[in-house]
N, C-alpha and C positions, 0 to 999 in steps of 0.2 A: 440503266441510264436514268438519272433524275429528270423529272419533268421540269421544263422551264416556262416561266410566265411570259406572255406576250403583252400583257397590260398590267400596270401597277394598280391592283385593286386594293380595297380596304383590308382584306385578309392579309395580303402581302405586306402592307404597311404595318399591321399589327405584329406580324412575324418579324419584320425588320426591327421594330422597336424592342421586342422581346430578346432577339438575338444580340442587339446592341448592348442591352443591359447585361446580358450574360457575359459577353466578351469583355466589357469594361470591368465587370466584377472579377473576372479571371486576371485581368492585366492591371488592376487598380494599383497594387503595390509596386509593380514594375514601373508604371507611369509616374507614381509619386516619387520614386527613387531617382528619376532623371529630371525632376522639376527644378530648374535653375533660373528661369526667366518668366515674367518680369521680376519675381521675387523667389528666392530659393527657400520656399516654405514647405516643400514636400507634400502638396495637397492637390495637385492638378488631377490625378487619377481619381481621387475621392470626390472632388468637385464635379467631374464629368459624370461619374457614376450616379451621384445624387441628382444631377440635372436630368439625366435620362430616366432615372427612377420616377421622378415627378412627371415626366412626359408619358411614361408607361401607365401610370395611374390615371392620368387624364384620358388617355386613349381607351383604357378599359372601361372607364365611366361612360364614354361615348357609345360603346357597344352595349352597355347595360341599360341604356335609356329606353330600349325597346326597338327603335328603328336602327337598322344597320347602316352606318354612315358610308358615303361613297369615298373614293380615295382622297379627293381634295379635302373633304371634311375630316377624314382620319388624320391626314398630315397636319391640318390646321389644329386639331385637338392635341396632337403630339407637340406641335410648336407652342401652343398655349401653355400646356403643362410644363414644358421646358422653360418658358418665360417666367412663370410664377415660382418655379423651383430652382432657377439658375443659381449656381454657386461659382464664385471665383471668376477670373478673367476668361478662361477657356470655356467654362460652362455658359457664361453669358453670350459669348460669341456663337457657340453651338446653337443656342436657342434662336439666334437671328438667322443662322444658316437654314434652320428648319422653316422659319417664317418665310424666308425668301423662296424656298421650294414650293410652299403651299399655294402661293398666289399664282404660279405658273401652271401647276398641275391641274388647276381648274379647267384649263383649255385642252387637255389631252394627257394620256398616260402611256404613250409609246416611247421608243428610244429617243426620238427627236425632242419630245417635250421634257423627258428626263434631263437631257443635256441642257436645254434651256433653263430648267429648274435649278440645276447645279450652278449655272452661270449667274442666274438671279440671286442665288444664295450667296455666292462668293462676293458679288457686288454689294449686296445688302450688308454683309458682315464688315466689309471695308468701310462702308459709309458710317457704320455704327461706332467705329473706333476713331477717336480723336486724332491720333497720330499713328497710322499703320506702320508696322515694322516688318521687314522681310525676315524670313527664317523662322516664322511662327506658324500658327494654325492658319493664318490668312494666306500665306504662301502655298500651303498644302491644299487649301480649298480652291485657290485660283488654278493651280496645276491640275487638280481633279476636273474642274469645269472645262479647261482647255482640252484635256484628253478626251473627255466625253463629247465635246463639240466636234472634234476631229472624227471620232467614231461615228457620230450621227451623220455627218456630211458624207461619209463613205457608205452610208446605207445600213449601218449597224442596227440590229434590233435592240430591244430593251436590255436584255442580258449582256449583250456585247458592249453597249454604252456604259452600263454599270461597271462591268469588269475593267474597261479601259480607264474609267474614272478612278477606280481603286488602284490600278497599276500606276497611273499618273501620280496619285497621292503618295504611294510608297516611294516612287523615285524622288519626288519632291522632298519627302521626309528625310531621305538619306542626304540630301543636299543642304539641309538647314544648318549644320555646323559651319559650312563655308559662307553662310549668309549673315550669321550672328556670332560675334566674337566670344560672347560669354558661353555659348554652346561649345564652340571649338576649344576653349580653354578647359572646360569641364569634361570634354570628351563624350558628349551626349547629343542626341537629336532633340528636337523640340517636343516637350511633353504633350502640349495641347495638340500638336500635329499628329503625334502618335495615336492619341485618342480618336482623332477624326479618321485616321486610317482604319481603326478598329470598327468604327461606325459604318464606313463605306464597305468594308469587308463583310459586315453583317448584311448590308443591302444586297450584295452579290449572292450571298448564301440564301437569303430569303427569296430571291428571284430564280436562282438556278438549282437550289437544293444541294449545292456543293460548298462545303466548308473551305475557307481559304487557308493556305499554309500560314503557320505562325510567323511573326516577325522574328528575324534572326537577332540574337542577343549580341549585337556588335558594339554596344556602347556601355561603358562602365557606369554604375550608379554613382550618384552624387557623393555618397559616403566614401567612395574610393578615390575621389578627386580631391585636390588640394582645396582647403577652405577658401584661400584667396581667389582661386579660380572660379568659385561658385557664388561669390558674394559681391554684389554691387553696392559700393559704399554710398552713404548719404541718401538712401531711399526714404520715402515717407514711412511714418510709423504705423499708420492704420489703413486697413481695407474697410471701405464703407459700401454696403449694398442695401438697396431698398426698392420696393415696388412703388410706383408713383402713378396716381391718377391725375392727368394734366392734359391741357390742350397743346397742339403742335407748336404754336408760337411760344408758349411758356417753356416748352422743352428746349427749343432753340436757344432761348436766353439762358436756360440752366446749363446747357453744354458749355457756353462761353464762360459762365461763372465758375463751374467746376474745373474747366481746363486751366484757369488761372490759379486754382487752389492746389492742384496736385497733378498726378500722372496716371497712366494706364486707364484712362477714361473710356468707358464703353457704355453707350446708352442704346438699348434695343427695345423693340416693341412698336406700338402704333395703335390707332383707333382708341386713343384715350388711356391706354394702359402701357406702362413702360417699366423696364428693369434698369436700374442705375447702378453702375459699378465704378469705383474710383479709389485710388490710393492717395491719401492725404496725411498731413501732419495734424491738421485741425479737423477732427471728426465732427465736432459740433457745427462748424461752419458749413460742412458738406450737407449735413442734415437740414440746417436752417435754409440753405439754398433750395432744397427740395420742398420745404414748407412754403417758401415764397412762390414756387412754381405750381404747386397743387397740393395733393394729399399723399404724403409718403407713409408707407406702412410696411410691416415685416422688416423693420430696420435691423441690420446685423452689422456690428462693428467688431473687427478683429484686430488686436494688437499683434504686429508681426513678431514682437519679442515678448509675447505674453508670458507671465510667470504665474506664481500662485498668490501674489499680493492682492489683498482686498477680497479674497474669496471667503464665503461663509461655509465652513465645513463642520458638520456636526459629529461625524464618526470617522474612524480611520479606514474601515473597510466594509464593503457591502457586496452582495451577490445579486445580480439581475438575471432572471430566468424567464424564458419564453415557454409558455405551457399551452397545450391544446384543449384544456377543459377547465371549467371553473373549480371543480373539485380538487384537481391537482394544484391549481393556482393557490387555493386556500391552504392546502397542505404545505406548500413552499413558503407562503407568507408566515405561517405559524413557525416555520423553521428560521425565519428572519430574512428571507429573500424579498426583494422588490420584484414584482411579477408583471409580465406583459401577456395578455391573452391572445392566442393565435386562433382566429375563427376559421372554420372550414372554408377553403378557397380564398381566404383573405389574409395572407401572412402579413405581419406588421411591417411597416415601412421603416427605413433607417431613422427617420425623424422621430418615430415613436420610441425606438430603442434609445436614441440620444436623450429624449425627455425622461425616460425611465432611469437612465444612468445619472442624469443630473438630479433627478428627484430623490435619489438615494442619499444625496448630500454626504458623499464619502470621498476621501482623498484617493482611495484605491477601490477599484471595482472589478469583480470577476464576472464576465458575461457568458451565459450559457444559452446558445441559440436553440439547442435541442431539435435541430432539423438540418440535414445536410444541405438542402436547397436554400436555407436562410443564411448560410455562412457568408456569402459576399455582402449581403445587406448588413449583417452584424459587424463585419470587418470595417465597412464604411462608417457605421455608427461609432465604432470604437475609435476610429481615426478622428472623427469630428469631436468626440468627447475629450480625446487627448489634447486637441487644440484649445479646449476650454480649461485645461490644467488638471484633468483627472487622469490618474494612472489606471489604464484599463488592460486587463489580460483577457483575451478571447480563448476560451477552451472550446474546441470544435465538436461539441456533443451533437450526435446525429439523431438522438431520440430522447424522449422525456425520461425513460428509465436510466439513461446515462446521466442526465442532469440530476436526477434524484440521488444516484450513487455518488456523484461529485459533491452535492450539497451535504450529504450525510457525513463526509469526512472534513468538511470545511471548519477551520479553526481560526477565528479572527485574531487571536493573540499571537500566533506564530508569524515569522517573517513572511512577507508577501510572496516571494519566490517559492518558498517551501510550501506554502498553502496551495499555490497554483500547481506545483508539481504533484502534490498529494491528490488534489482534485482531478487533475488530468489522468493520473494513474488509475484512480477509481473508475472514472468514466471509460477509459480504454479497456479495463478488465471486465466490463459489462457488455456481453453480447445481447443483441436486441432483436425482437421480432414484433410483427404487427399482423393482426387479422383484419381483413377488409372484405367488402362484398363487391364483386365485379359489376360495373354499370353496363357493360356491353361485351360482345364477343371480342376477344383479343388474343394475339399470340404472346406467350410468356416463356420464360426460361424453363418452366415446368410443363409446357404444352399449351394447347388451346383451351381457353376458358370461355364460358358462356355467361351471359348476363344473369346475375343472381348467384353465381358460384361463390363460394367462400375461398379467399386467397390467403395463404399463409406466407408472409414475406419474412425472410430471415436476412438480417443485415442489408435490407433494401431490395433484395431479389426475391421473386416469387419462387418458393421452394415446394409448396404443396397446393393442390387444387382440390377442394372438397365440396360436399353438398350441405354439410351441417356444421355449425359453428363449434360446438363442443368437441366433436370427433376430430375436426381439423386442428383445433387447439391442442388436443392430446398428441397428435402426430407431430406438430411443430415442437411441443415441449420435449418429446422423446428425442427428436433429432438434436435439439440444442443440448440436452443433458447427456447425450451419448459422448460428448467431449468433456464431460465433467462439470462440476458446479457445486457451490455451497449454499447459495441463496437464490430462490426464484422470486421475482417481483411481478405481480399481476396487477395491471391497471385496467379496471373494468369500466367500459363506457356506459352511458345512460341507457342505451337501447339494447344492451346485451341481456340475454336470458338471466332471470334472477338466480337460478341454480348454477350458473356457469362457474363462478369463483369457487363455490363449495366443492363442486365435482372435481375441479382441477387440483384444489388443495388435497382432496382425498386421494387422487391419483398419485400425486407426488409422495404423500405419506406412505402409500402402499408399496410403491416401486423404488423409491429413492430414500432410504431410511435416514441418511446423513444430510439430507438437503432440507433447509428451512424455507418457508413460504411467507411472503408479506403481500397483503392485498390492499389496494387503494382504489377509491372511487374517483374516476376521471370527471364525472359530471357531464353536462351537456357540451356537445361540440367535438368530442374526441372520437377516435376509432373504437369499434366494439371491444377490442382487447389489445393491450400492449403487454409484451412479455420481456422481462430482463433476466439474464442469468449471470451471476457473479461467481 
């Protein structure tokens, strides 16, 4: 029976944020696919993911400062991160929901205070929207707060209140097509509301330890609906978003000015820092209004019908690869790839991947994340880059050896689809393994390991537990080659013994006469040894 939390502490907040990010990563494409309101631009899931990703990074930074924050400080850090990284209409509203919760949780962290926090969040979100519309994320937030309040009045504890909020949100989400005609015509629920349900489900899981059942796929994606049903005629041409440093009085005047310029106006924040979101035909006027109010920065302007006109593109195709060590990064750069370095414990954010994609200055980009856990981040980055007019193919490589195999068969002169298929096939034909040193006692699929044991992971699962790096590597190699192979790739980390690569090469030559071996230096930051078998 999973243990349940009686108080929302900082650790639970951090778990909630992490689970929310993972849930939105899983559901990003599904949420994008039902995005028809306020604009059918298919990016709500991506925007919510990027918003929560920014929240997670701010929260991690709060824990790294030395002092462990309390729950209100943790939620405040989460809300601040969401504020500065908010994307799109729903992401901006979600940041205000978190801000509304933070102010109430300073007074307590039990079920009653959680209900009050959700009510404060729903009220704050409505106040941030110039013209609230039912059938949206606002309706789902209001229903969640009402259900939570009812549970709290009945004496429900923290988990009970959170669970009722989630259930209320799910019920409200199913009702959104009946509240908003464009949703009913398209046959979908509100995309932003679905994202909020995922976040509330993550809260229940963080407090109870119980994962919530997935949402039923009851609604067809936009691609399956009639174009006329999904398109609102005559909408503004641009989405304008910026952070703004300004006084409250100036922001009040800004709201009036922007409300006259466009629609979907959302202004969130406070204490001198605001996030402004609006859809307008005159993007310049929206930015000028921000200049009159204070200091706008991180200005993002997106044309809803953006094409390729006016873009400066130097090459037809490029490869962007994430690598765990500087040695590997240099190797891939020599092969023509644009690289992103993944530091230990600090995987790159989607923004870094987007920057790398744009830095490649190519019409077409093949993205190699080289890490299974990085796939949702890479998918979000690919979606944002596509919005910038770049054609991006994400090959779900799970290890650096798969990325190297894919890069080895890359040919920029052939058709894009053919190149992607060949690279995907090369990556898929490469089995991978990693050697790591256990940091603490743990239960694994190969048994119990102790701190300091050498772990041999094959395809991500612990297959061998050993005492010495070389002997464990030989065991792992033999297991992998028992299924056949023509080429062994060894990627040796900076801290591996000097004789490791030579001894493994000699072992392969002695025992597997028809198998070739390639050795690369990973440099600093990587695992002691990565193995690939093609």
